[in-house]
C-alpha positions as CSV (number, residue, x, y, z in Angstrom):
1,M,0.0,0.0,0.0
2,F,2.9,2.4,0.9
3,F,4.6,1.9,-2.4
4,S,1.3,2.2,-4.3
5,L,0.6,5.6,-2.6
6,T,4.3,6.6,-3.2
7,Y,4.0,5.8,-6.9
8,W,0.8,7.9,-7.1
9,Y,2.4,10.8,-5.4
10,M,5.4,10.5,-7.7
11,D,3.2,10.4,-10.8
12,V,1.4,13.6,-9.7
13,L,4.7,15.3,-9.1
14,I,6.0,14.2,-12.5
15,L,2.8,15.4,-14.1
16,I,3.2,18.8,-12.4
17,A,6.8,19.0,-13.5
18,F,5.7,18.2,-17.0
19,G,3.2,20.9,-16.9
20,V,5.8,23.4,-15.6
21,T,8.1,22.3,-18.5
22,I,5.4,23.0,-21.1
23,W,4.6,26.4,-19.4
24,A,8.3,27.3,-19.4
25,Q,8.5,26.6,-23.1
26,F,5.6,28.9,-23.8
27,R,7.0,31.5,-21.4
28,V,10.4,31.6,-23.2
29,K,8.7,32.1,-26.5
30,G,6.4,34.8,-25.2
31,T,9.2,36.6,-23.4
32,F,11.4,36.5,-26.4
33,K,8.6,37.8,-28.6
34,K,7.9,40.6,-26.2
35,W,11.4,41.9,-25.9
36,S,12.1,41.4,-29.6
37,K,9.8,44.4,-30.1
38,V,12.1,46.5,-27.9
39,A,15.1,48.0,-29.6
40,N,18.4,48.0,-27.7
41,S,20.0,51.4,-27.1
42,S,23.3,50.4,-28.7
43,G,21.7,49.6,-32.1
44,L,23.6,46.3,-32.4
45,T,22.1,43.4,-34.2
46,G,22.5,40.0,-32.6
47,Y,25.2,39.2,-35.1
48,E,27.1,42.4,-34.3
49,A,26.9,41.9,-30.5
50,A,28.1,38.3,-30.9
51,R,31.0,39.3,-33.1
52,K,32.1,42.1,-30.8
53,M,31.9,39.9,-27.7
54,L,33.9,37.1,-29.4
55,D,36.6,39.6,-30.6
56,A,36.8,41.2,-27.2
57,N,37.7,37.8,-25.8
58,G,40.2,37.0,-28.4
59,L,38.0,34.5,-30.3
60,Y,38.5,35.9,-33.7
61,D,38.5,32.5,-35.3
62,V,35.0,31.6,-34.0
63,P,32.5,32.4,-36.8
64,V,28.9,33.5,-36.3
65,E,26.4,31.9,-38.7
66,A,22.7,32.4,-39.4
67,V,20.5,29.3,-39.2
68,R,16.8,28.8,-40.0
69,G,14.2,28.5,-37.3
70,V,13.1,30.4,-34.2
71,L,15.1,29.9,-31.0
72,S,17.4,27.5,-32.8
73,D,20.4,29.4,-31.5
74,H,23.4,27.3,-30.2
75,Y,27.1,27.1,-29.9
76,D,28.7,24.1,-31.7
77,P,31.7,23.0,-29.6
78,I,32.9,20.6,-32.3
79,K,33.1,23.0,-35.2
80,R,33.6,26.0,-32.8
81,V,30.9,28.1,-34.4
82,V,28.1,30.3,-32.9
83,R,24.8,29.7,-34.8
84,L,22.0,32.3,-34.4
85,S,18.5,32.0,-35.6
86,E,17.6,34.5,-38.4
87,P,15.5,36.7,-36.1
88,V,18.4,36.9,-33.6
89,Y,21.0,37.3,-36.2
90,H,19.4,40.3,-37.9
91,E,17.4,42.1,-35.3
92,R,18.5,45.0,-33.0
93,S,16.3,44.1,-30.1
94,I,16.9,43.2,-26.4
95,S,16.0,39.7,-27.1
96,A,18.4,39.4,-30.1
97,V,21.5,40.7,-28.2
98,S,20.6,38.7,-25.1
99,V,20.3,35.3,-26.9
100,A,23.4,36.1,-29.1
101,C,25.6,37.0,-26.2
102,H,24.4,34.0,-24.2
103,E,25.6,31.7,-27.0
104,V,28.9,33.5,-27.1
105,G,29.1,32.8,-23.4
106,H,29.3,29.1,-24.2
107,A,32.2,29.8,-26.7
108,I,34.0,31.7,-23.9
109,Q,33.5,28.8,-21.6
110,H,35.0,26.5,-24.2
111,S,38.0,28.7,-24.7
112,V,38.8,28.9,-20.9
113,N,38.0,25.2,-20.3
114,Y,35.1,26.0,-17.9
115,P,35.0,22.8,-15.7
116,M,31.3,22.0,-15.9
117,L,31.4,22.4,-19.7
118,V,34.4,20.1,-20.0
119,L,32.6,17.5,-17.9
120,R,29.4,17.9,-20.0
121,H,31.4,17.3,-23.2
122,K,33.1,14.2,-21.7
123,M,29.7,12.8,-20.6
124,F,28.0,13.4,-23.9
125,P,29.1,10.3,-25.9
126,A,28.1,8.0,-23.1
127,V,24.8,9.8,-22.4
128,N,24.0,9.8,-26.1
129,F,23.9,6.0,-26.0
130,T,22.5,5.5,-22.5
131,S,19.6,7.9,-22.8
132,G,18.4,6.0,-25.9
133,A,18.9,2.5,-24.3
134,A,17.3,3.3,-20.9
135,P,13.7,3.4,-22.0
136,F,13.9,0.0,-23.7
137,L,15.7,-1.5,-20.7
138,L,13.0,-0.2,-18.3
139,I,10.1,-1.2,-20.4
140,G,11.6,-4.7,-20.9
141,G,12.2,-5.0,-17.2
142,F,8.7,-4.0,-16.3
143,L,7.1,-6.3,-18.9
144,F,9.2,-9.4,-18.0
145,E,9.6,-8.5,-14.3
146,A,13.3,-8.6,-14.7
147,T,15.0,-6.8,-11.9
148,G,18.4,-6.9,-13.7
149,L,17.0,-5.0,-16.7
150,I,15.3,-2.5,-14.4
151,L,18.6,-1.9,-12.6
152,A,20.4,-1.4,-15.9
153,G,17.7,1.0,-17.0
154,V,17.9,3.0,-13.8
155,I,21.7,3.2,-14.1
156,F,21.5,4.3,-17.7
157,F,18.7,6.8,-17.0
158,S,20.7,8.2,-14.0
159,L,23.5,9.2,-16.4
160,A,21.1,11.1,-18.5
161,V,19.7,12.9,-15.4
162,A,23.3,13.7,-14.3
163,F,23.9,15.2,-17.7
164,Q,20.9,17.5,-17.3
165,L,22.0,18.5,-13.8
166,V,25.5,19.4,-15.1
167,T,23.9,21.4,-17.9
168,L,22.3,23.8,-15.3
169,P,25.4,25.5,-14.1
170,V,26.7,25.6,-17.7
171,E,23.7,27.6,-18.8
172,F,23.6,29.9,-15.8
173,N,27.3,30.7,-16.1
174,A,26.9,31.4,-19.8
175,S,24.1,33.9,-19.0
176,N,26.0,35.5,-16.2
177,R,29.1,36.0,-18.5
178,A,26.8,37.5,-21.2
179,R,25.1,39.9,-18.8
180,E,28.4,41.2,-17.3
181,I,30.0,41.8,-20.7
182,M,26.9,43.4,-22.2
183,V,26.7,46.0,-19.5
184,S,30.5,46.6,-19.1
185,E,30.9,47.0,-22.9
186,G,27.8,49.1,-23.4
187,Y,25.8,46.6,-25.6
188,I,22.8,47.6,-23.4
189,G,22.0,50.5,-21.1
190,N,21.5,50.0,-17.3
191,Q,17.8,50.5,-17.8
192,E,17.8,47.5,-20.2
193,E,19.2,45.0,-17.8
194,R,15.7,44.1,-16.7
195,G,14.7,43.0,-20.2
196,V,17.9,41.0,-20.6
197,A,17.3,39.2,-17.3
198,K,13.7,38.4,-18.3
199,V,14.9,36.8,-21.6
200,L,17.7,34.8,-20.1
201,N,15.9,33.7,-17.0
202,A,12.9,32.5,-19.0
203,A,15.3,30.4,-21.1
204,A,17.0,29.0,-18.0
205,L,13.7,28.0,-16.5
206,T,13.2,25.4,-19.3
207,Y,16.3,23.6,-18.3
208,V,15.4,23.7,-14.5
209,A,11.9,22.3,-15.2
210,A,13.3,19.5,-17.4
211,A,15.9,18.6,-14.9
212,A,13.3,18.5,-12.1
213,M,11.0,16.2,-14.1
214,A,14.0,13.9,-14.9
215,V,15.0,13.7,-11.2
216,L,11.4,12.8,-10.2
217,E,11.2,10.1,-12.8
218,L,14.5,8.7,-11.7
219,L,13.3,8.6,-8.0
220,K,10.2,6.7,-9.1
221,Y,12.2,4.1,-11.0
222,I,14.5,3.6,-8.0
223,L,11.4,3.1,-5.8
224,I,10.1,0.5,-8.2
225,L,13.5,-1.2,-8.3
226,V,13.7,-1.4,-4.5
227,N,10.2,-2.7,-4.2
228,S,10.8,-5.4,-6.8
229,R,13.9,-6.6,-4.8
230,D,11.9,-6.7,-1.6
231,E,9.2,-8.9,-3.0
């Protein structure tokens, strides 16, 4: 009875976390759209802000490319290139420079070997495999009541959860670097910091919500595993 109630509570918590994740995704889109209508005082486009920030940190060899899509912005550590969605690349808004400089923050992390980013890169090959295999192991374990498969699934899934947790400080650090440089170099005025914070915090919330949901799922699987061993 205890475990049945525990599973029910965990399911409710996971459902709530899932709802928060969906809400966070809508929020980041809405926040980006709102501040994309507000021009930044420096008149810089996302591309210009990214280029200036890279050059100011000696990253002259890191290119900035435009890619299709909305909020498809990212830093590619393999090819060492900052890719900005077309709205961010071309616009002169608070949203554009905020997102562009955040991605440059990742490039700076790469150049200085920021420990959490290094760890994330080292984990990626293993997590890329385990995150795909974990669902099959867990489903197989539940269907055939095979404790060994459930254990393997939990271990594999825990690596994926660890990867998401490591991602959190990486994202927050990139945003902090971006905000400090944007203010000190005059990409934005002091009165525009609020808008920048809104954009970056909304984006960070999506990572926090996803990590929380993953942790709750992992706890549920661990409880199931413990219960199966006690029976």
